[in-house]
Structure formats: structure tokens, C-alpha cells
C-alpha positions as CSV (number, residue, x, y, z in Angstrom):
1,M,100.3,154.2,89.8
2,S,103.7,154.3,92.3
3,A,105.9,151.2,91.9
4,R,105.0,151.2,95.9
5,T,100.8,151.2,95.2
6,A,101.9,149.1,92.5
7,F,103.1,146.4,94.5
8,I,100.8,146.4,97.5
9,A,97.9,145.6,94.7
10,G,99.5,142.5,93.3
11,S,100.6,141.1,96.8
12,L,96.8,141.9,97.2
13,A,95.5,140.1,93.6
14,F,98.2,137.1,94.6
15,A,96.7,136.6,98.1
16,V,93.0,136.5,97.0
17,G,93.6,134.5,94.4
18,A,95.9,131.7,96.7
19,V,92.7,132.2,99.0
20,A,90.4,131.1,96.5
21,L,92.6,128.8,94.9
22,G,92.6,126.8,98.4
23,F,88.8,126.8,98.7
24,G,88.2,125.7,95.2
25,L,90.4,122.5,96.2
26,A,88.9,121.7,99.2
27,H,85.7,121.7,100.7
28,F,84.9,120.3,104.4
29,G,82.0,117.4,104.4
30,A,79.9,116.4,107.6
31,S,81.1,113.2,107.7
32,G,84.6,114.2,107.9
33,G,87.6,116.8,107.2
34,A,87.8,119.0,104.1
35,T,87.8,116.7,100.4
36,A,89.0,117.3,97.0
37,T,85.7,119.5,95.0
38,Q,87.0,119.6,91.4
39,P,87.5,116.6,89.6
40,S,90.8,115.2,88.9
41,S,92.9,112.8,86.3
42,V,95.1,112.1,89.0
43,G,94.9,108.6,91.0
44,G,92.8,105.9,90.3
45,P,92.8,102.0,90.8
46,F,96.2,100.5,91.6
47,Q,97.5,97.1,92.7
48,L,100.9,96.9,94.7
49,V,102.3,94.2,97.4
50,D,103.5,96.4,100.6
51,Q,106.8,95.5,102.8
52,N,105.0,92.6,104.4
53,G,103.5,90.9,100.9
54,A,99.8,91.7,101.6
55,T,98.0,93.8,97.8
56,V,97.3,96.8,98.6
57,T,95.0,98.3,95.7
58,E,93.3,101.8,95.7
59,A,90.7,100.0,98.2
60,D,92.7,99.5,100.7
61,V,93.2,103.2,101.4
62,K,90.1,104.7,101.1
63,G,88.8,106.2,104.2
64,K,91.8,108.2,105.4
65,P,93.4,111.1,104.0
66,Y,96.9,109.8,102.3
67,L,100.5,111.1,101.1
68,V,102.0,109.5,98.0
69,F,105.8,109.5,96.7
70,F,107.2,108.0,94.0
71,G,110.6,107.1,94.8
72,F,113.4,104.0,95.4
73,T,115.7,103.1,98.1
74,H,119.2,103.1,96.1
75,C,117.8,107.3,95.9
76,P,121.2,108.7,97.0
77,D,118.8,112.0,98.5
78,V,115.7,113.2,97.5
79,C,114.2,109.8,98.2
80,P,115.4,109.6,101.7
81,T,115.2,113.9,102.6
82,A,111.2,112.9,102.0
83,L,110.3,110.1,104.0
84,S,112.6,112.2,106.8
85,E,110.0,115.0,105.9
86,M,106.6,113.2,106.2
87,T,108.4,111.3,109.6
88,Q,109.0,114.6,111.0
89,T,104.8,115.5,110.1
90,Y,104.0,112.1,111.4
91,D,105.6,113.5,114.8
92,A,104.1,117.2,114.3
93,L,100.5,115.1,114.1
94,G,100.4,113.7,117.3
95,P,97.9,112.1,118.5
96,D,96.2,112.5,114.9
97,A,98.8,110.6,112.9
98,D,96.8,107.7,112.9
99,K,94.4,109.6,111.0
100,L,96.7,110.1,107.9
101,Q,98.3,107.0,105.8
102,A,101.5,107.5,103.9
103,L,102.8,105.1,100.8
104,F,106.4,105.1,98.9
105,V,105.5,103.9,96.2
106,T,108.9,102.6,94.0
107,V,109.8,103.0,90.9
108,D,112.4,100.5,90.8
109,P,111.0,97.1,91.6
110,A,113.7,95.0,90.2
111,R,115.8,95.9,93.4
112,D,112.6,97.2,95.6
113,T,111.8,93.8,96.7
114,P,109.1,93.3,100.1
115,E,112.0,92.5,101.7
116,A,114.3,96.1,100.5
117,L,111.3,98.2,101.1
118,K,110.7,97.2,104.6
119,E,114.8,96.9,106.3
120,Y,114.3,100.4,104.3
121,L,111.7,102.3,105.8
122,S,112.6,100.7,109.5
123,S,114.5,104.1,109.0
124,F,111.6,106.2,109.3
125,S,108.1,106.1,110.7
126,P,106.5,103.1,110.9
127,R,103.2,104.8,109.1
128,I,104.8,105.0,106.1
129,R,104.2,102.4,104.0
130,G,106.3,100.8,100.9
131,L,104.7,99.3,98.0
132,T,106.2,97.3,95.0
133,G,105.4,94.8,92.6
134,S,105.9,93.4,88.8
135,Q,107.1,96.2,86.6
136,G,103.8,96.2,85.0
137,Q,102.1,96.6,87.9
138,V,104.2,99.9,89.1
139,D,103.9,101.2,85.6
140,A,100.5,101.4,85.6
141,A,100.7,102.9,89.2
142,V,103.0,105.2,87.8
143,K,100.4,106.3,85.0
144,T,97.7,106.2,87.0
145,F,99.1,108.9,89.1
146,R,100.6,111.0,86.5
147,A,104.3,110.4,87.5
148,Y,107.2,110.4,86.2
149,A,110.0,107.4,86.1
150,R,113.0,106.8,84.0
151,K,115.9,104.0,83.9
152,V,119.0,105.6,83.6
153,P,122.5,103.7,83.0
154,L,125.1,104.3,84.7
155,E,129.0,103.2,84.5
156,G,128.9,99.3,84.0
157,D,125.5,97.8,85.4
158,N,124.4,100.2,87.9
159,Y,121.8,102.5,87.2
160,T,119.6,105.3,89.0
161,M,116.5,106.0,88.5
162,D,114.9,109.6,87.5
163,H,111.4,110.4,88.8
164,T,108.5,112.4,89.8
165,A,109.5,114.4,93.2
166,L,105.7,115.5,94.6
167,V,103.9,114.0,97.3
168,Y,100.6,113.4,96.4
169,L,98.0,114.5,99.0
170,M,94.6,112.0,98.4
171,D,91.4,113.2,100.2
172,R,89.7,110.2,101.9
173,N,87.7,109.2,98.8
174,G,91.0,108.8,97.5
175,A,90.8,111.7,95.1
176,F,93.9,114.2,94.7
177,V,93.8,117.6,96.3
178,Q,96.7,119.1,95.6
179,P,100.6,118.6,95.7
180,L,102.1,119.0,99.4
181,N,104.6,120.7,100.1
182,L,106.7,119.3,102.6
183,K,109.7,122.3,102.8
184,R,108.2,123.9,106.2
185,E,108.3,123.6,109.5
186,P,106.6,120.0,110.4
187,A,104.2,121.7,112.7
188,D,102.9,123.9,109.4
189,V,102.6,120.7,107.8
190,A,100.9,119.1,110.2
191,A,98.3,122.1,110.7
192,E,97.0,121.8,106.9
193,L,96.8,118.3,106.9
194,R,94.4,118.3,109.7
195,R,92.2,120.3,107.4
196,Y,92.0,116.6,105.7
197,L,91.3,114.1,108.6
């Protein structure tokens, strides 16, 4: 087999596998958009407080697909970039934007009070809901989503946080679908999300 033939065969195999994976991750229900078909250990019960002081649990976000991103307001680059990309995606969704929820869950509740989250999120889409809570509640949410967060001491009493940088796509039933790649044109991200709306 020539190198060119091997390349074409490999590309076709990859494409077929990608299509099969896509159909394995979601199916279309009669009452709405696509939903996850595979059971997952990602996601589940949580209880936190939003930037307006309202209690939020997993039951409150069921009924619409939603995005979950773990971060913190003192994050220098990854978090504001992800939130900007979410904002651009909401803009690209146009009239469909109200059909998608987004949660920004802090991994730094000591500094990220509801008031701090409200001020921080004012620079992004108003549809992004910031969530915080006690250290125990935040730790439980991190564990529920199989995320990672660790405090990293800096000079003096300062610190930063290492954390999972995935954007979780959850279906309208609260089941994990897949990580969402925001490193694309917002219109392409919006087109993918519309499958689940």
C-alpha cells in the first residue's frame, strides 16, 4: 500500500469513527433536541448560590441544555477567555440563546462571593450564571463533575488556583454529553449547540 493510499484509508477510518462517536453520544428525542445516550459519572446533585444570592441545584437547570465551566475571578487568562467565547457563542445563537444555560462555578469560594461574581460577570453575557457556596459545597460540585481544583501558594499570602479548563455540555436532562470545544468560530459552536436545544 502506498503512503498516499494509507493516508486516505486512515483519513476515512477517522471520519467514520468520528461520525459513529457523534451518533453514540447523542440521540434526538421527540420532545426536544439531542440528548446523551451513554450513562456517565459526570454531573449529578449539587447545591450552590448564584451571584444574586439564590440557591441553585441540579433540578433548577434541568429542562434546557447547559454549559458548566469551573474557574475563578482572579484567573489571569483561561477563565476570561472561556467566558468571552461563551458570550460570543450566545451572540451567535441569536433568538435561540434563551434555550441554553451557562454556569460559571468558582473553585475559589473564599474570594468569590456572590457580590464578587456579580461584578466579574458583568463584563460577559448576562445569561452566564455565576455559582459559589461554602468550601464544602464547591468541593462537592467539583467532585460531582469529575473536575479538578487545587490551591497554589504564591509569594506572601497570595495564591492562585489550578483547575479543570473544560467546558462541559450537559443535555436538558442534566446528563453529560461531551466537552464543548469553544476554540472555533462562534457560528460553528452555535450550530453544534442547536442540535441540543
